[in-house]
C-alpha positions as CSV (number, residue, x, y, z in Angstrom):
1,X,0.0,0.0,-0.1
2,X,3.0,2.2,-0.2
3,X,2.0,4.0,-3.3
4,X,-1.5,4.6,-2.0
5,X,-0.2,5.9,1.4
6,X,2.4,8.1,-0.5
7,X,-0.2,9.7,-2.7
8,X,-2.8,10.2,0.0
9,X,-0.2,11.8,2.5
10,X,0.8,14.1,-0.3
11,X,-2.7,15.0,-1.2
12,X,-3.6,15.8,2.6
13,X,-0.7,18.3,2.7
14,X,-0.2,18.0,6.6
15,X,-3.8,17.1,7.5
16,X,-3.4,14.2,9.7
17,X,-7.0,12.9,11.0
18,X,-7.2,10.3,13.7
19,X,-10.6,9.4,12.4
20,X,-12.1,8.0,9.4
21,X,-15.7,7.3,8.4
22,X,-17.0,5.0,5.7
23,X,-20.5,6.4,4.6
24,X,-23.2,4.1,3.6
25,X,-26.4,4.6,2.0
26,X,-28.1,7.8,3.0
27,X,-25.1,9.5,4.5
28,X,-23.2,10.5,1.3
29,X,-24.4,14.1,1.6
30,X,-22.3,14.5,4.8
31,X,-19.3,15.0,2.9
32,X,-20.7,18.4,1.7
33,X,-20.5,19.7,5.3
34,X,-16.5,19.0,5.4
35,X,-14.7,22.3,5.6
36,X,-11.6,22.9,3.4
37,X,-12.7,19.7,1.8
38,X,-10.1,17.5,-0.2
39,X,-11.8,15.4,-2.7
40,X,-9.9,12.4,-4.1
41,X,-11.7,9.9,-6.5
42,X,-11.0,6.3,-5.3
43,X,-9.7,5.6,-8.9
44,X,-6.8,7.6,-8.1
45,X,-5.8,5.7,-5.0
46,X,-4.3,2.3,-5.8
47,X,-6.4,-0.6,-4.1
48,X,-9.3,1.5,-3.2
49,X,-12.7,-0.1,-4.1
50,X,-14.3,0.0,-7.5
51,X,-17.8,-0.4,-6.2
52,X,-20.7,-0.5,-8.7
53,X,-23.6,0.0,-6.3
54,X,-26.1,3.0,-6.9
55,X,-26.1,5.5,-4.1
56,X,-22.2,5.0,-3.2
57,X,-20.1,7.9,-4.8
58,X,-16.7,6.4,-4.7
59,X,-14.4,9.2,-3.4
60,X,-12.4,10.1,-0.3
61,X,-13.1,13.5,1.2
62,X,-10.9,14.9,4.0
63,X,-11.1,17.9,5.9
64,X,-12.8,19.6,9.0
65,X,-15.8,18.2,10.4
66,X,-17.3,19.5,13.7
67,X,-14.0,21.3,14.3
68,X,-12.1,17.9,13.9
69,X,-9.9,16.5,11.2
70,X,-11.4,13.6,9.5
71,X,-11.5,11.3,6.3
72,X,-14.9,10.4,4.9
73,X,-15.1,7.5,2.4
74,X,-18.1,8.1,0.4
75,X,-19.0,4.4,-0.6
76,X,-17.6,1.1,0.0
77,X,-17.0,-2.2,-1.8
78,X,-19.3,-5.3,-0.7
79,X,-18.8,-8.9,-0.6
80,X,-21.5,-9.5,-3.1
81,X,-20.1,-7.5,-5.8
82,X,-17.2,-9.7,-6.6
83,X,-17.3,-12.4,-3.9
84,X,-14.4,-10.7,-2.1
85,X,-14.8,-10.4,1.5
86,X,-11.4,-8.5,1.9
87,X,-12.1,-5.8,-0.8
88,X,-12.0,-3.1,1.7
89,X,-8.7,-4.2,3.3
90,X,-6.3,-2.2,1.2
91,X,-8.2,1.1,1.5
92,X,-8.4,0.5,5.5
93,X,-4.7,-0.6,5.5
94,X,-3.8,2.7,3.7
95,X,-5.8,4.7,6.3
96,X,-4.0,3.0,9.1
97,X,-0.9,3.6,7.3
98,X,-1.2,7.3,7.4
99,X,-2.0,7.4,11.0
100,X,-6.0,6.9,11.3
101,X,-6.7,4.9,14.8
102,X,-10.5,4.8,14.8
103,X,-13.0,4.0,12.2
104,X,-16.7,4.9,12.1
105,X,-18.9,2.8,9.8
106,X,-22.4,3.2,8.8
107,X,-24.7,1.1,6.9
108,X,-28.4,0.6,5.6
109,X,-30.0,-2.4,7.4
110,X,-33.3,-4.1,7.7
111,X,-35.0,-4.1,11.1
112,X,-35.9,-7.5,12.7
113,X,-37.5,-5.7,15.6
114,X,-41.1,-4.6,14.9
115,X,-40.7,-1.6,17.4
116,X,-37.5,-0.4,15.4
117,X,-39.2,1.3,12.4
118,X,-37.8,2.5,9.0
119,X,-36.2,6.0,9.8
120,X,-34.6,4.7,13.2
121,X,-31.0,4.6,13.8
122,X,-29.2,1.8,15.6
123,X,-25.7,1.7,17.3
124,X,-24.2,-1.8,16.8
125,X,-23.0,-3.5,20.1
126,X,-22.1,-6.9,18.6
127,X,-22.6,-8.7,15.4
128,X,-23.2,-12.1,13.8
129,X,-21.3,-13.2,10.7
130,X,-23.7,-15.5,9.0
131,X,-21.9,-15.1,5.7
132,X,-19.9,-18.2,5.8
133,X,-16.7,-16.2,4.8
134,X,-14.2,-13.9,6.5
135,X,-11.9,-11.1,5.1
136,X,-8.8,-12.7,6.7
137,X,-9.2,-15.8,4.8
138,X,-5.6,-16.4,3.3
139,X,-3.9,-14.3,5.8
140,X,-0.5,-16.2,6.5
141,X,0.4,-14.9,9.7
142,X,-0.9,-15.7,13.4
143,X,-2.5,-12.2,13.3
144,X,-5.4,-13.5,11.6
145,X,-6.8,-14.9,15.0
146,X,-8.4,-11.5,15.8
147,X,-10.3,-11.4,19.1
148,X,-13.7,-9.7,18.6
149,X,-14.8,-9.7,22.2
150,X,-14.4,-5.8,22.1
151,X,-14.9,-5.3,18.4
152,X,-17.1,-2.4,19.1
153,X,-15.2,0.4,21.2
154,X,-16.8,1.1,24.6
155,X,-15.6,4.8,24.7
156,X,-16.8,5.6,21.1
157,X,-20.2,4.0,21.9
158,X,-20.4,6.1,25.1
159,X,-19.6,9.2,23.2
160,X,-22.2,8.5,20.5
161,X,-24.9,7.5,23.3
162,X,-24.2,11.0,24.7
163,X,-24.4,12.9,21.5
164,X,-27.7,11.2,20.5
165,X,-29.2,12.3,23.9
166,X,-27.8,15.7,23.5
167,X,-29.4,15.9,20.1
168,X,-32.8,14.6,21.3
169,X,-32.7,11.8,19.0
170,X,-33.7,8.3,20.0
171,X,-31.2,5.6,19.5
172,X,-31.5,1.8,19.4
173,X,-28.7,-0.5,20.3
174,X,-28.5,-4.0,19.1
175,X,-26.8,-6.9,17.2
176,X,-26.3,-6.6,13.5
177,X,-26.4,-10.0,11.4
178,X,-24.2,-10.0,8.1
179,X,-25.6,-11.8,5.3
180,X,-23.8,-12.2,2.2
181,X,-26.3,-10.7,-0.3
182,X,-27.0,-9.5,-2.9
183,X,-30.5,-11.1,-2.6
184,X,-32.5,-10.1,0.5
185,X,-33.2,-12.6,3.2
186,X,-36.3,-14.9,3.2
187,X,-38.8,-14.8,6.0
188,X,-37.6,-17.9,7.5
189,X,-33.9,-16.5,7.6
190,X,-35.4,-13.5,9.3
191,X,-37.2,-15.8,11.9
192,X,-33.9,-17.5,12.4
193,X,-32.1,-14.2,12.9
194,X,-34.6,-13.2,15.5
195,X,-34.1,-16.5,17.3
196,X,-30.2,-15.9,17.1
197,X,-30.7,-12.7,18.8
198,X,-30.2,-10.2,15.7
199,X,-32.0,-6.7,15.8
200,X,-31.0,-5.9,12.3
201,X,-29.6,-7.7,9.0
202,X,-27.7,-6.3,6.3
203,X,-25.0,-7.0,3.8
204,X,-21.8,-4.8,4.8
205,X,-19.8,-3.6,7.7
206,X,-18.9,-6.9,9.6
207,X,-15.9,-7.4,6.9
208,X,-14.6,-3.8,7.8
209,X,-14.9,-4.3,11.4
210,X,-12.8,-7.6,11.2
211,X,-10.2,-5.9,9.0
212,X,-10.1,-2.8,11.3
213,X,-9.5,-4.8,14.4
214,X,-7.0,-6.9,12.6
215,X,-5.0,-3.5,12.0
216,X,-5.6,-2.2,15.7
217,X,-8.3,0.3,14.9
218,X,-11.0,1.3,17.2
219,X,-14.5,0.9,15.8
220,X,-17.9,2.6,15.9
221,X,-20.7,1.3,13.8
222,X,-24.2,2.4,13.2
223,X,-27.3,1.4,11.0
224,X,-29.7,3.4,9.4
225,X,-33.1,1.4,9.4
226,X,-34.7,1.5,5.9
227,X,-37.3,-1.2,6.2
228,X,-38.8,-4.0,8.3
229,X,-37.2,-7.3,7.3
230,X,-38.6,-10.0,5.0
231,X,-41.9,-11.4,6.2
232,X,-42.8,-8.7,8.7
233,X,-45.2,-6.6,6.6
234,X,-46.2,-9.0,3.6
235,X,-44.4,-6.5,1.0
236,X,-41.6,-7.7,-1.1
237,X,-38.2,-5.6,-0.4
238,X,-36.1,-3.7,-3.0
239,X,-33.0,-1.9,-3.2
240,X,-35.2,1.2,-4.2
241,X,-37.0,1.1,-0.8
242,X,-33.5,1.4,0.8
243,X,-32.3,4.2,-1.3
244,X,-35.7,6.0,-0.6
245,X,-35.9,5.4,3.0
246,X,-32.0,5.9,3.7
247,X,-31.9,9.8,3.6
248,X,-34.5,9.9,6.5
249,X,-32.7,8.0,9.2
250,X,-29.4,9.2,7.6
251,X,-30.5,12.7,8.5
252,X,-31.0,11.7,12.1
253,X,-27.6,10.0,12.2
254,X,-25.7,12.9,10.6
255,X,-27.5,15.1,13.4
256,X,-25.7,12.7,16.2
257,X,-22.4,12.8,14.3
258,X,-22.4,16.6,14.1
259,X,-22.9,16.8,17.9
260,X,-20.5,13.9,18.7
261,X,-17.6,15.7,16.8
262,X,-18.3,19.0,18.1
263,X,-18.7,18.0,21.7
264,X,-17.2,14.7,22.7
265,X,-15.4,12.8,19.9
266,X,-12.6,10.9,21.4
267,X,-9.5,11.7,19.3
268,X,-6.6,9.5,20.1
């Protein structure tokens, strides 16, 4: 990743953020709030994802957000695009290589809880990997045996909870279950997910959490709830629904992030 690191350091011109964010569906507009923004297309950075999912811009934006230096990745690669769970590893290794120490992940997800309705936001406290794969497959060193007991950093979660309370926004907390996609889950799979203890389901984020912990990064992750999961309403699911509903919850999540960065963002 040396070439990507060198290019990024040159472009940042002295800016040294400790925090990076990966923006999922509904949060892409947050990059427009970055002051003194430096915009770099993923195509200009070796190893960065070449995703093809609508709603994901595919650019890195660095600058000041809420008074804090930050890097925002507008868009991600998904396992279902090319069958590569490690697709985000080069990008995350590059960020770690320039000094990023904490990673904030966001996604759009389906709710398994009938009381967590579309438009809600959920802070992820734990996850279930139901994909049958892992982004560390093929890693030759013993570093591949990554502990995930504290996958989601307690200090970052506490800060995010405080920001939500200060903003007056209801915050759900729960377990996110990763399915490989790209097809949506079946009603039977959702019943299983509920029995397993999941509160939300989705097709991303978990690989990035595993890679981040492998790299020693602290992680905060949040979901924007775009729909009730399969079988809960009788209606069929669609990616169009995700794109339509994501900005609603995304607006709430953006408000919490503004408050968090302005008031109580751990930065170490």
